[in-house]
PQR file with spaces between the fields and no chain letter, atoms N, CA, C, O and H, PARSE charges and radii, in Angstrom:
ATOM       1  N    MET     1      -1.236    0.851   19.112 -0.4000 1.5000
ATOM       2  CA   MET     1      -1.699   -0.005   18.034 -0.0000 2.0000
ATOM       3  C    MET     1      -1.010    0.332   16.719  0.5500 1.7000
ATOM       4  O    MET     1      -0.662   -0.566   15.952 -0.5500 1.4000
ATOM       5  N    HIS     2      -0.813    1.602   16.456 -0.4000 1.5000
ATOM       6  CA   HIS     2      -0.242    2.003   15.167 -0.0000 2.0000
ATOM       7  C    HIS     2       0.918    2.961   15.392  0.5500 1.7000
ATOM       8  O    HIS     2       0.784    3.971   16.084 -0.5500 1.4000
ATOM       9  H    HIS     2      -1.096    2.332   17.079  0.4000 1.0000
ATOM      10  N    ASP     3       2.040    2.635   14.807 -0.4000 1.5000
ATOM      11  CA   ASP     3       3.216    3.498   14.833 -0.0000 2.0000
ATOM      12  C    ASP     3       3.034    4.553   13.748  0.5500 1.7000
ATOM      13  O    ASP     3       2.959    4.217   12.566 -0.5500 1.4000
ATOM      14  H    ASP     3       2.150    1.815   14.245  0.4000 1.0000
ATOM      15  N    ARG     4       2.962    5.819   14.134 -0.4000 1.5000
ATOM      16  CA   ARG     4       2.708    6.903   13.176 -0.0000 2.0000
ATOM      17  C    ARG     4       3.819    7.037   12.138  0.5500 1.7000
ATOM      18  O    ARG     4       3.630    7.710   11.125 -0.5500 1.4000
ATOM      19  H    ARG     4       3.023    6.092   15.094  0.4000 1.0000
ATOM      20  N    GLY     5       4.957    6.420   12.365 -0.4000 1.5000
ATOM      21  CA   GLY     5       6.078    6.551   11.450 -0.0000 2.0000
ATOM      22  C    GLY     5       6.040    5.615   10.251  0.5500 1.7000
ATOM      23  O    GLY     5       6.892    5.715    9.369 -0.5500 1.4000
ATOM      24  H    GLY     5       5.110    5.873   13.189  0.4000 1.0000
ATOM      25  N    ARG     6       5.076    4.714   10.200 -0.4000 1.5000
ATOM      26  CA   ARG     6       5.010    3.779    9.072 -0.0000 2.0000
ATOM      27  C    ARG     6       3.570    3.656    8.585  0.5500 1.7000
ATOM      28  O    ARG     6       2.628    3.883    9.344 -0.5500 1.4000
ATOM      29  H    ARG     6       4.383    4.632   10.916  0.4000 1.0000
ATOM      30  N    PRO     7       3.411    3.298    7.330 -0.5600 1.5000
ATOM      31  CA   PRO     7       2.056    3.145    6.786  0.2800 2.0000
ATOM      32  C    PRO     7       1.327    1.979    7.446  0.5500 1.7000
ATOM      33  O    PRO     7       1.948    1.024    7.912 -0.5500 1.4000
ATOM      34  N    TRP     8       0.037    2.072    7.477 -0.4000 1.5000
ATOM      35  CA   TRP     8      -0.778    0.982    8.012 -0.0000 2.0000
ATOM      36  C    TRP     8      -0.715   -0.213    7.084  0.5500 1.7000
ATOM      37  O    TRP     8      -0.688   -0.071    5.862 -0.5500 1.4000
ATOM      38  H    TRP     8      -0.468    2.848    7.098  0.4000 1.0000
ATOM      39  N    THR     9      -0.692   -1.384    7.680 -0.4000 1.5000
ATOM      40  CA   THR     9      -0.773   -2.598    6.874 -0.0000 2.0000
ATOM      41  C    THR     9      -2.239   -2.891    6.575  0.5500 1.7000
ATOM      42  O    THR     9      -3.136   -2.336    7.209 -0.5500 1.4000
ATOM      43  H    THR     9      -0.714   -1.499    8.673  0.4000 1.0000
ATOM      44  N    HIS    10      -2.464   -3.746    5.625 -0.4000 1.5000
ATOM      45  CA   HIS    10      -3.834   -4.116    5.261 -0.0000 2.0000
ATOM      46  C    HIS    10      -4.537   -4.773    6.444  0.5500 1.7000
ATOM      47  O    HIS    10      -5.727   -4.546    6.661 -0.5500 1.4000
ATOM      48  H    HIS    10      -1.735   -4.197    5.110  0.4000 1.0000
ATOM      49  N    ILE    11      -3.826   -5.567    7.193 -0.4000 1.5000
ATOM      50  CA   ILE    11      -4.405   -6.228    8.363 -0.0000 2.0000
ATOM      51  C    ILE    11      -4.814   -5.194    9.404  0.5500 1.7000
ATOM      52  O    ILE    11      -5.854   -5.343   10.046 -0.5500 1.4000
ATOM      53  H    ILE    11      -2.859   -5.752    7.016  0.4000 1.0000
ATOM      54  N    GLU    12      -4.017   -4.158    9.578 -0.4000 1.5000
ATOM      55  CA   GLU    12      -4.365   -3.112   10.541 -0.0000 2.0000
ATOM      56  C    GLU    12      -5.633   -2.373   10.122  0.5500 1.7000
ATOM      57  O    GLU    12      -6.444   -2.012   10.974 -0.5500 1.4000
ATOM      58  H    GLU    12      -3.173   -4.037    9.057  0.4000 1.0000
ATOM      59  N    HIS    13      -5.813   -2.145    8.828 -0.4000 1.5000
ATOM      60  CA   HIS    13      -7.048   -1.512    8.355 -0.0000 2.0000
ATOM      61  C    HIS    13      -8.248   -2.403    8.676  0.5500 1.7000
ATOM      62  O    HIS    13      -9.263   -1.930    9.187 -0.5500 1.4000
ATOM      63  H    HIS    13      -5.154   -2.438    8.135  0.4000 1.0000
ATOM      64  N    LEU    14      -8.123   -3.679    8.376 -0.4000 1.5000
ATOM      65  CA   LEU    14      -9.207   -4.615    8.636 -0.0000 2.0000
ATOM      66  C    LEU    14      -9.487   -4.710   10.136  0.5500 1.7000
ATOM      67  O    LEU    14     -10.646   -4.748   10.551 -0.5500 1.4000
ATOM      68  H    LEU    14      -7.298   -4.063    7.961  0.4000 1.0000
ATOM      69  N    GLU    15      -8.449   -4.747   10.931 -0.4000 1.5000
ATOM      70  CA   GLU    15      -8.594   -4.809   12.388 -0.0000 2.0000
ATOM      71  C    GLU    15      -9.261   -3.541   12.922  0.5500 1.7000
ATOM      72  O    GLU    15     -10.079   -3.619   13.838 -0.5500 1.4000
ATOM      73  H    GLU    15      -7.508   -4.716   10.594  0.4000 1.0000
ATOM      74  N    ALA    16      -8.929   -2.388   12.370 -0.4000 1.5000
ATOM      75  CA   ALA    16      -9.547   -1.129   12.799 -0.0000 2.0000
ATOM      76  C    ALA    16     -11.047   -1.149   12.518  0.5500 1.7000
ATOM      77  O    ALA    16     -11.843   -0.695   13.341 -0.5500 1.4000
ATOM      78  H    ALA    16      -8.264   -2.324   11.625  0.4000 1.0000
ATOM      79  N    ILE    17     -11.430   -1.673   11.360 -0.4000 1.5000
ATOM      80  CA   ILE    17     -12.852   -1.781   11.026 -0.0000 2.0000
ATOM      81  C    ILE    17     -13.534   -2.740   12.003  0.5500 1.7000
ATOM      82  O    ILE    17     -14.582   -2.418   12.562 -0.5500 1.4000
ATOM      83  H    ILE    17     -10.784   -2.041   10.691  0.4000 1.0000
ATOM      84  N    ARG    18     -12.949   -3.895   12.202 -0.4000 1.5000
ATOM      85  CA   ARG    18     -13.530   -4.909   13.098 -0.0000 2.0000
ATOM      86  C    ARG    18     -13.689   -4.367   14.512  0.5500 1.7000
ATOM      87  O    ARG    18     -14.744   -4.511   15.129 -0.5500 1.4000
ATOM      88  H    ARG    18     -12.097   -4.157   11.747  0.4000 1.0000
ATOM      89  N    HIS    19     -12.639   -3.748   15.013 -0.4000 1.5000
ATOM      90  CA   HIS    19     -12.652   -3.210   16.371 -0.0000 2.0000
ATOM      91  C    HIS    19     -13.734   -2.135   16.515  0.5500 1.7000
ATOM      92  O    HIS    19     -14.495   -2.133   17.483 -0.5500 1.4000
ATOM      93  H    HIS    19     -11.781   -3.631   14.512  0.4000 1.0000
ATOM      94  N    GLY    20     -13.792   -1.237   15.555 -0.4000 1.5000
ATOM      95  CA   GLY    20     -14.800   -0.179   15.594 -0.0000 2.0000
ATOM      96  C    GLY    20     -16.210   -0.721   15.536  0.5500 1.7000
ATOM      97  O    GLY    20     -17.101   -0.212   16.217 -0.5500 1.4000
ATOM      98  H    GLY    20     -13.174   -1.238   14.768  0.4000 1.0000
ATOM      99  N    LEU    21     -16.425   -1.751   14.731 -0.4000 1.5000
ATOM     100  CA   LEU    21     -17.759   -2.345   14.624 -0.0000 2.0000
ATOM     101  C    LEU    21     -18.150   -3.053   15.917  0.5500 1.7000
ATOM     102  O    LEU    21     -19.294   -2.958   16.361 -0.5500 1.4000
ATOM     103  H    LEU    21     -15.702   -2.165   14.178  0.4000 1.0000
ATOM     104  N    LEU    22     -17.199   -3.761   16.518 -0.4000 1.5000
ATOM     105  CA   LEU    22     -17.492   -4.464   17.768 -0.0000 2.0000
ATOM     106  C    LEU    22     -17.876   -3.494   18.875  0.5500 1.7000
ATOM     107  O    LEU    22     -18.753   -3.782   19.690 -0.5500 1.4000
ATOM     108  H    LEU    22     -16.269   -3.838   16.158  0.4000 1.0000
ATOM     109  N    LEU    23     -17.213   -2.345   18.895 -0.4000 1.5000
ATOM     110  CA   LEU    23     -17.511   -1.343   19.917 -0.0000 2.0000
ATOM     111  C    LEU    23     -18.675   -0.439   19.524  0.5500 1.7000
ATOM     112  O    LEU    23     -19.184    0.324   20.345 -0.5500 1.4000
ATOM     113  H    LEU    23     -16.501   -2.111   18.233  0.4000 1.0000
ATOM     114  N    GLY    24     -19.089   -0.529   18.268 -0.4000 1.5000
ATOM     115  CA   GLY    24     -20.141    0.359   17.779 -0.0000 2.0000
ATOM     116  C    GLY    24     -19.685    1.799   17.711  0.5500 1.7000
ATOM     117  O    GLY    24     -20.489    2.720   17.855 -0.5500 1.4000
ATOM     118  H    GLY    24     -18.675   -1.149   17.601  0.4000 1.0000
ATOM     119  N    GLN    25     -18.394    1.997   17.491 -0.4000 1.5000
ATOM     120  CA   GLN    25     -17.823    3.335   17.551 -0.0000 2.0000
ATOM     121  C    GLN    25     -16.958    3.674   16.346  0.5500 1.7000
ATOM     122  O    GLN    25     -15.971    4.395   16.490 -0.5500 1.4000
ATOM     123  H    GLN    25     -17.740    1.249   17.374  0.4000 1.0000
ATOM     124  N    ILE    26     -17.291    3.188   15.192 -0.4000 1.5000
ATOM     125  CA   ILE    26     -16.485    3.542   14.027 -0.0000 2.0000
ATOM     126  C    ILE    26     -17.169    4.704   13.317  0.5500 1.7000
ATOM     127  O    ILE    26     -18.368    4.659   13.041 -0.5500 1.4000
ATOM     128  H    ILE    26     -18.093    2.603   15.074  0.4000 1.0000
ATOM     129  N    SER    27     -16.410    5.722   13.031 -0.4000 1.5000
ATOM     130  CA   SER    27     -16.991    6.927   12.438 -0.0000 2.0000
ATOM     131  C    SER    27     -16.958    6.871   10.914  0.5500 1.7000
ATOM     132  O    SER    27     -16.196    6.116   10.311 -0.5500 1.4000
ATOM     133  H    SER    27     -15.437    5.758   13.255  0.4000 1.0000
ATOM     134  N    LYS    28     -17.810    7.698   10.317 -0.4000 1.5000
ATOM     135  CA   LYS    28     -17.812    7.809    8.860 -0.0000 2.0000
ATOM     136  C    LYS    28     -16.450    8.289    8.377  0.5500 1.7000
ATOM     137  O    LYS    28     -15.937    7.808    7.367 -0.5500 1.4000
ATOM     138  H    LYS    28     -18.429    8.311   10.807  0.4000 1.0000
ATOM     139  N    LYS    29     -15.868    9.242    9.105 -0.4000 1.5000
ATOM     140  CA   LYS    29     -14.563    9.781    8.709 -0.0000 2.0000
ATOM     141  C    LYS    29     -13.505    8.687    8.739  0.5500 1.7000
ATOM     142  O    LYS    29     -12.688    8.582    7.824 -0.5500 1.4000
ATOM     143  H    LYS    29     -16.286    9.632    9.926  0.4000 1.0000
ATOM     144  N    ARG    30     -13.522    7.882    9.776 -0.4000 1.5000
ATOM     145  CA   ARG    30     -12.538    6.789    9.912 -0.0000 2.0000
ATOM     146  C    ARG    30     -12.655    5.820    8.731  0.5500 1.7000
ATOM     147  O    ARG    30     -11.651    5.429    8.136 -0.5500 1.4000
ATOM     148  H    ARG    30     -14.186    7.968   10.519  0.4000 1.0000
ATOM     149  N    LEU    31     -13.881    5.443    8.405 -0.4000 1.5000
ATOM     150  CA   LEU    31     -14.086    4.535    7.276 -0.0000 2.0000
ATOM     151  C    LEU    31     -13.665    5.183    5.964  0.5500 1.7000
ATOM     152  O    LEU    31     -13.044    4.535    5.121 -0.5500 1.4000
ATOM     153  H    LEU    31     -14.696    5.761    8.888  0.4000 1.0000
ATOM     154  N    SER    32     -13.998    6.453    5.789 -0.4000 1.5000
ATOM     155  CA   SER    32     -13.599    7.168    4.568 -0.0000 2.0000
ATOM     156  C    SER    32     -12.083    7.239    4.449  0.5500 1.7000
ATOM     157  O    SER    32     -11.527    7.067    3.364 -0.5500 1.4000
ATOM     158  H    SER    32     -14.503    6.979    6.473  0.4000 1.0000
ATOM     159  N    ASP    33     -11.419    7.496    5.576 -0.4000 1.5000
ATOM     160  CA   ASP    33      -9.952    7.549    5.573 -0.0000 2.0000
ATOM     161  C    ASP    33      -9.353    6.199    5.183  0.5500 1.7000
ATOM     162  O    ASP    33      -8.376    6.139    4.437 -0.5500 1.4000
ATOM     163  H    ASP    33     -11.871    7.636    6.457  0.4000 1.0000
ATOM     164  N    ILE    34      -9.942    5.123    5.691 -0.4000 1.5000
ATOM     165  CA   ILE    34      -9.462    3.782    5.357 -0.0000 2.0000
ATOM     166  C    ILE    34      -9.651    3.505    3.869  0.5500 1.7000
ATOM     167  O    ILE    34      -8.755    2.966    3.220 -0.5500 1.4000
ATOM     168  H    ILE    34     -10.736    5.172    6.297  0.4000 1.0000
ATOM     169  N    VAL    35     -10.813    3.870    3.325 -0.4000 1.5000
ATOM     170  CA   VAL    35     -11.080    3.666    1.897 -0.0000 2.0000
ATOM     171  C    VAL    35     -10.057    4.428    1.056  0.5500 1.7000
ATOM     172  O    VAL    35      -9.534    3.890    0.080 -0.5500 1.4000
ATOM     173  H    VAL    35     -11.541    4.308    3.852  0.4000 1.0000
ATOM     174  N    LYS    36      -9.772    5.668    1.426 -0.4000 1.5000
ATOM     175  CA   LYS    36      -8.793    6.481    0.683 -0.0000 2.0000
ATOM     176  C    LYS    36      -7.399    5.863    0.756  0.5500 1.7000
ATOM     177  O    LYS    36      -6.695    5.781   -0.251 -0.5500 1.4000
ATOM     178  H    LYS    36     -10.197    6.105    2.219  0.4000 1.0000
ATOM     179  N    ALA    37      -7.008    5.430    1.950 -0.4000 1.5000
ATOM     180  CA   ALA    37      -5.681    4.835    2.123 -0.0000 2.0000
ATOM     181  C    ALA    37      -5.541    3.558    1.300  0.5500 1.7000
ATOM     182  O    ALA    37      -4.496    3.310    0.698 -0.5500 1.4000
ATOM     183  H    ALA    37      -7.580    5.497    2.767  0.4000 1.0000
ATOM     184  N    LEU    38      -6.585    2.761    1.278 -0.4000 1.5000
ATOM     185  CA   LEU    38      -6.542    1.519    0.500 -0.0000 2.0000
ATOM     186  C    LEU    38      -6.461    1.801   -0.992  0.5500 1.7000
ATOM     187  O    LEU    38      -5.758    1.098   -1.719 -0.5500 1.4000
ATOM     188  H    LEU    38      -7.434    2.962    1.767  0.4000 1.0000
ATOM     189  N    ALA    39      -7.173    2.821   -1.455 -0.4000 1.5000
ATOM     190  CA   ALA    39      -7.111    3.182   -2.875 -0.0000 2.0000
ATOM     191  C    ALA    39      -5.690    3.592   -3.251  0.5500 1.7000
ATOM     192  O    ALA    39      -5.203    3.241   -4.326 -0.5500 1.4000
ATOM     193  H    ALA    39      -7.744    3.391   -0.864  0.4000 1.0000
ATOM     194  N    GLN    40      -5.028    4.333   -2.369 -0.4000 1.5000
ATOM     195  CA   GLN    40      -3.642    4.739   -2.625 -0.0000 2.0000
ATOM     196  C    GLN    40      -2.722    3.525   -2.645  0.5500 1.7000
ATOM     197  O    GLN    40      -1.819    3.443   -3.477 -0.5500 1.4000
ATOM     198  H    GLN    40      -5.424    4.618   -1.496  0.4000 1.0000
ATOM     199  N    GLN    41      -2.945    2.588   -1.737 -0.4000 1.5000
ATOM     200  CA   GLN    41      -2.110    1.392   -1.685 -0.0000 2.0000
ATOM     201  C    GLN    41      -2.324    0.523   -2.919  0.5500 1.7000
ATOM     202  O    GLN    41      -1.383   -0.097   -3.413 -0.5500 1.4000
ATOM     203  H    GLN    41      -3.679    2.655   -1.061  0.4000 1.0000
ATOM     204  N    ARG    42      -3.552    0.474   -3.416 -0.4000 1.5000
ATOM     205  CA   ARG    42      -3.838   -0.316   -4.610 -0.0000 2.0000
ATOM     206  C    ARG    42      -3.035    0.210   -5.789  0.5500 1.7000
ATOM     207  O    ARG    42      -2.506   -0.570   -6.581 -0.5500 1.4000
ATOM     208  H    ARG    42      -4.317    0.977   -3.014  0.4000 1.0000
ATOM     209  N    GLU    43      -2.943    1.530   -5.909 -0.4000 1.5000
ATOM     210  CA   GLU    43      -2.199    2.139   -7.015 -0.0000 2.0000
ATOM     211  C    GLU    43      -0.717    1.782   -6.981  0.5500 1.7000
ATOM     212  O    GLU    43      -0.064    1.744   -8.024 -0.5500 1.4000
ATOM     213  H    GLU    43      -3.373    2.163   -5.266  0.4000 1.0000
ATOM     214  N    LYS    44      -0.184    1.521   -5.797 -0.4000 1.5000
ATOM     215  CA   LYS    44       1.245    1.243   -5.634 -0.0000 2.0000
ATOM     216  C    LYS    44       1.588   -0.236   -5.801  0.5500 1.7000
ATOM     217  O    LYS    44       2.766   -0.588   -5.870 -0.5500 1.4000
ATOM     218  H    LYS    44      -0.714    1.551   -4.949  0.4000 1.0000
ATOM     219  N    ASN    45       0.584   -1.102   -5.866 -0.4000 1.5000
ATOM     220  CA   ASN    45       0.831   -2.548   -5.894 -0.0000 2.0000
ATOM     221  C    ASN    45       0.481   -3.149   -7.242  0.5500 1.7000
ATOM     222  O    ASN    45      -0.499   -2.763   -7.880 -0.5500 1.4000
ATOM     223  H    ASN    45      -0.372   -0.816   -5.810  0.4000 1.0000
ATOM     224  N    ILE    46       1.300   -4.101   -7.663 -0.4000 1.5000
ATOM     225  CA   ILE    46       1.011   -4.814   -8.903 -0.0000 2.0000
ATOM     226  C    ILE    46       0.744   -6.297   -8.649  0.5500 1.7000
ATOM     227  O    ILE    46       0.407   -7.040   -9.571 -0.5500 1.4000
ATOM     228  H    ILE    46       2.095   -4.414   -7.145  0.4000 1.0000
ATOM     229  N    ASP    47       0.896   -6.719   -7.407 -0.4000 1.5000
ATOM     230  CA   ASP    47       0.648   -8.113   -7.045 -0.0000 2.0000
ATOM     231  C    ASP    47      -0.864   -8.365   -7.047  0.5500 1.7000
ATOM     232  O    ASP    47      -1.579   -7.805   -6.216 -0.5500 1.4000
ATOM     233  H    ASP    47       1.170   -6.115   -6.658  0.4000 1.0000
ATOM     234  N    PRO    48      -1.357   -9.197   -7.965 -0.5600 1.5000
ATOM     235  CA   PRO    48      -2.801   -9.434   -8.064  0.2800 2.0000
ATOM     236  C    PRO    48      -3.428   -9.962   -6.766  0.5500 1.7000
ATOM     237  O    PRO    48      -4.558   -9.600   -6.438 -0.5500 1.4000
ATOM     238  N    ALA    49      -2.716  -10.799   -6.041 -0.4000 1.5000
ATOM     239  CA   ALA    49      -3.252  -11.337   -4.789 -0.0000 2.0000
ATOM     240  C    ALA    49      -3.420  -10.227   -3.755  0.5500 1.7000
ATOM     241  O    ALA    49      -4.418  -10.187   -3.034 -0.5500 1.4000
ATOM     242  H    ALA    49      -1.798  -11.093   -6.308  0.4000 1.0000
ATOM     243  N    LEU    50      -2.447   -9.334   -3.686 -0.4000 1.5000
ATOM     244  CA   LEU    50      -2.523   -8.226   -2.741 -0.0000 2.0000
ATOM     245  C    LEU    50      -3.623   -7.247   -3.138  0.5500 1.7000
ATOM     246  O    LEU    50      -4.334   -6.728   -2.278 -0.5500 1.4000
ATOM     247  H    LEU    50      -1.637   -9.367   -4.271  0.4000 1.0000
ATOM     248  N    ILE    51      -3.762   -6.999   -4.414 -0.4000 1.5000
ATOM     249  CA   ILE    51      -4.828   -6.112   -4.894 -0.0000 2.0000
ATOM     250  C    ILE    51      -6.192   -6.705   -4.543  0.5500 1.7000
ATOM     251  O    ILE    51      -7.110   -5.968   -4.185 -0.5500 1.4000
ATOM     252  H    ILE    51      -3.184   -7.421   -5.113  0.4000 1.0000
ATOM     253  N    GLU    52      -6.332   -8.011   -4.640 -0.4000 1.5000
ATOM     254  CA   GLU    52      -7.594   -8.665   -4.281 -0.0000 2.0000
ATOM     255  C    GLU    52      -7.909   -8.467   -2.796  0.5500 1.7000
ATOM     256  O    GLU    52      -9.057   -8.215   -2.430 -0.5500 1.4000
ATOM     257  H    GLU    52      -5.586   -8.610   -4.931  0.4000 1.0000
ATOM     258  N    ILE    53      -6.896   -8.580   -1.949 -0.4000 1.5000
ATOM     259  CA   ILE    53      -7.078   -8.362   -0.513 -0.0000 2.0000
ATOM     260  C    ILE    53      -7.478   -6.911   -0.249  0.5500 1.7000
ATOM     261  O    ILE    53      -8.398   -6.645    0.524 -0.5500 1.4000
ATOM     262  H    ILE    53      -5.963   -8.784   -2.246  0.4000 1.0000
ATOM     263  N    ILE    54      -6.786   -5.985   -0.892 -0.4000 1.5000
ATOM     264  CA   ILE    54      -7.110   -4.564   -0.742 -0.0000 2.0000
ATOM     265  C    ILE    54      -8.561   -4.321   -1.164  0.5500 1.7000
ATOM     266  O    ILE    54      -9.302   -3.617   -0.477 -0.5500 1.4000
ATOM     267  H    ILE    54      -6.039   -6.201   -1.521  0.4000 1.0000
ATOM     268  N    ASN    55      -8.958   -4.899   -2.285 -0.4000 1.5000
ATOM     269  CA   ASN    55     -10.329   -4.731   -2.768 -0.0000 2.0000
ATOM     270  C    ASN    55     -11.349   -5.265   -1.768  0.5500 1.7000
ATOM     271  O    ASN    55     -12.385   -4.639   -1.543 -0.5500 1.4000
ATOM     272  H    ASN    55      -8.357   -5.470   -2.844  0.4000 1.0000
ATOM     273  N    ASP    56     -11.063   -6.413   -1.169 -0.4000 1.5000
ATOM     274  CA   ASP    56     -11.979   -7.003   -0.186 -0.0000 2.0000
ATOM     275  C    ASP    56     -12.124   -6.114    1.045  0.5500 1.7000
ATOM     276  O    ASP    56     -13.235   -5.899    1.531 -0.5500 1.4000
ATOM     277  H    ASP    56     -10.222   -6.922   -1.351  0.4000 1.0000
ATOM     278  N    ILE    57     -11.009   -5.599    1.548 -0.4000 1.5000
ATOM     279  CA   ILE    57     -11.057   -4.732    2.726 -0.0000 2.0000
ATOM     280  C    ILE    57     -11.777   -3.431    2.387  0.5500 1.7000
ATOM     281  O    ILE    57     -12.581   -2.933    3.174 -0.5500 1.4000
ATOM     282  H    ILE    57     -10.107   -5.774    1.154  0.4000 1.0000
ATOM     283  N    GLU    58     -11.484   -2.889    1.216 -0.4000 1.5000
ATOM     284  CA   GLU    58     -12.130   -1.647    0.793 -0.0000 2.0000
ATOM     285  C    GLU    58     -13.643   -1.846    0.659  0.5500 1.7000
ATOM     286  O    GLU    58     -14.418   -0.977    1.060 -0.5500 1.4000
ATOM     287  H    GLU    58     -10.831   -3.293    0.576  0.4000 1.0000
ATOM     288  N    LEU    59     -14.060   -2.970    0.106 -0.4000 1.5000
ATOM     289  CA   LEU    59     -15.486   -3.263   -0.024 -0.0000 2.0000
ATOM     290  C    LEU    59     -16.149   -3.321    1.349  0.5500 1.7000
ATOM     291  O    LEU    59     -17.229   -2.763    1.543 -0.5500 1.4000
ATOM     292  H    LEU    59     -13.431   -3.675   -0.219  0.4000 1.0000
ATOM     293  N    ARG    60     -15.508   -3.991    2.297 -0.4000 1.5000
ATOM     294  CA   ARG    60     -16.048   -4.086    3.664 -0.0000 2.0000
ATOM     295  C    ARG    60     -16.218   -2.693    4.258  0.5500 1.7000
ATOM     296  O    ARG    60     -17.246   -2.396    4.865 -0.5500 1.4000
ATOM     297  H    ARG    60     -14.630   -4.444    2.139  0.4000 1.0000
ATOM     298  N    ALA    61     -15.210   -1.838    4.084 -0.4000 1.5000
ATOM     299  CA   ALA    61     -15.282   -0.476    4.614 -0.0000 2.0000
ATOM     300  C    ALA    61     -16.413    0.304    3.948  0.5500 1.7000
ATOM     301  O    ALA    61     -17.134    1.043    4.618 -0.5500 1.4000
ATOM     302  H    ALA    61     -14.374   -2.079    3.590  0.4000 1.0000
ATOM     303  N    LYS    62     -16.573    0.145    2.641 -0.4000 1.5000
ATOM     304  CA   LYS    62     -17.637    0.854    1.919 -0.0000 2.0000
ATOM     305  C    LYS    62     -19.021    0.373    2.353  0.5500 1.7000
ATOM     306  O    LYS    62     -19.945    1.177    2.469 -0.5500 1.4000
ATOM     307  H    LYS    62     -15.988   -0.455    2.096  0.4000 1.0000
ATOM     308  N    VAL    63     -19.170   -0.915    2.589 -0.4000 1.5000
ATOM     309  CA   VAL    63     -20.450   -1.454    3.061 -0.0000 2.0000
ATOM     310  C    VAL    63     -20.792   -0.854    4.421  0.5500 1.7000
ATOM     311  O    VAL    63     -21.919   -0.415    4.647 -0.5500 1.4000
ATOM     312  H    VAL    63     -18.419   -1.568    2.494  0.4000 1.0000
ATOM     313  N    GLU    64     -19.822   -0.839    5.318 -0.4000 1.5000
ATOM     314  CA   GLU    64     -20.068   -0.286    6.650 -0.0000 2.0000
ATOM     315  C    GLU    64     -20.337    1.218    6.578  0.5500 1.7000
ATOM     316  O    GLU    64     -21.162    1.734    7.330 -0.5500 1.4000
ATOM     317  H    GLU    64     -18.906   -1.196    5.134  0.4000 1.0000
ATOM     318  N    LEU    65     -19.658    1.912    5.693 -0.4000 1.5000
ATOM     319  CA   LEU    65     -19.889    3.342    5.499 -0.0000 2.0000
ATOM     320  C    LEU    65     -21.316    3.576    4.999  0.5500 1.7000
ATOM     321  O    LEU    65     -21.995    4.488    5.471 -0.5500 1.4000
ATOM     322  H    LEU    65     -18.987    1.493    5.081  0.4000 1.0000
ATOM     323  N    ALA    66     -21.769    2.769    4.058 -0.4000 1.5000
ATOM     324  CA   ALA    66     -23.137    2.892    3.543 -0.0000 2.0000
ATOM     325  C    ALA    66     -24.162    2.641    4.650  0.5500 1.7000
ATOM     326  O    ALA    66     -25.183    3.326    4.722 -0.5500 1.4000
ATOM     327  H    ALA    66     -21.217    2.028    3.674  0.4000 1.0000
ATOM     328  N    LYS    67     -23.890    1.665    5.506 -0.4000 1.5000
ATOM     329  CA   LYS    67     -24.794    1.396    6.629 -0.0000 2.0000
ATOM     330  C    LYS    67     -24.893    2.613    7.547  0.5500 1.7000
ATOM     331  O    LYS    67     -25.987    2.995    7.964 -0.5500 1.4000
ATOM     332  H    LYS    67     -23.060    1.109    5.447  0.4000 1.0000
ATOM     333  N    LEU    68     -23.754    3.215    7.856 -0.4000 1.5000
ATOM     334  CA   LEU    68     -23.751    4.398    8.717 -0.0000 2.0000
ATOM     335  C    LEU    68     -24.505    5.553    8.073  0.5500 1.7000
ATOM     336  O    LEU    68     -25.216    6.289    8.756 -0.5500 1.4000
ATOM     337  H    LEU    68     -22.865    2.905    7.518  0.4000 1.0000
ATOM     338  N    GLU    69     -24.356    5.713    6.776 -0.4000 1.5000
ATOM     339  CA   GLU    69     -25.041    6.795    6.078 -0.0000 2.0000
ATOM     340  C    GLU    69     -26.551    6.568    6.063  0.5500 1.7000
ATOM     341  O    GLU    69     -27.312    7.535    6.094 -0.5500 1.4000
ATOM     342  H    GLU    69     -23.778    5.114    6.221  0.4000 1.0000
ATOM     343  N    MET    70     -26.994    5.329    6.018 -0.4000 1.5000
ATOM     344  CA   MET    70     -28.429    5.026    6.056 -0.0000 2.0000
ATOM     345  C    MET    70     -29.021    5.347    7.428  0.5500 1.7000
ATOM     346  O    MET    70     -30.163    5.792    7.535 -0.5500 1.4000
ATOM     347  H    MET    70     -26.375    4.544    5.993  0.4000 1.0000
ATOM     348  N    ILE    71     -28.231    5.116    8.467 -0.4000 1.5000
ATOM     349  CA   ILE    71     -28.688    5.374    9.833 -0.0000 2.0000
ATOM     350  C    ILE    71     -28.810    6.881   10.083  0.5500 1.7000
ATOM     351  O    ILE    71     -29.702    7.348   10.791 -0.5500 1.4000
ATOM     352  H    ILE    71     -27.302    4.755    8.380  0.4000 1.0000
ATOM     353  N    GLY    72     -27.888    7.612    9.479 -0.4000 1.5000
ATOM     354  CA   GLY    72     -27.966    9.059    9.621 -0.0000 2.0000
ATOM     355  C    GLY    72     -26.780    9.652   10.137  0.5500 1.7000
ATOM     356  O    GLY    72     -26.722   10.871   10.303 -0.5500 1.4000
ATOM     357  H    GLY    72     -27.163    7.233    8.904  0.4000 1.0000
């Protein structure tokens, strides 16, 4: 799914979240890693449309992370 030699694309981050949620197997660490990676990508981009996409994916990851933290 992911070539370790290149950075993840925004779509791959979103797909990882979706896949993990469908299987009920996404970890807090995985979501935290995605949030961190997206924050780093946001800093490198000046395209407002791309930043908006990054923000949307990051928000989704944070919502799912909060849900997991509520469950325990």
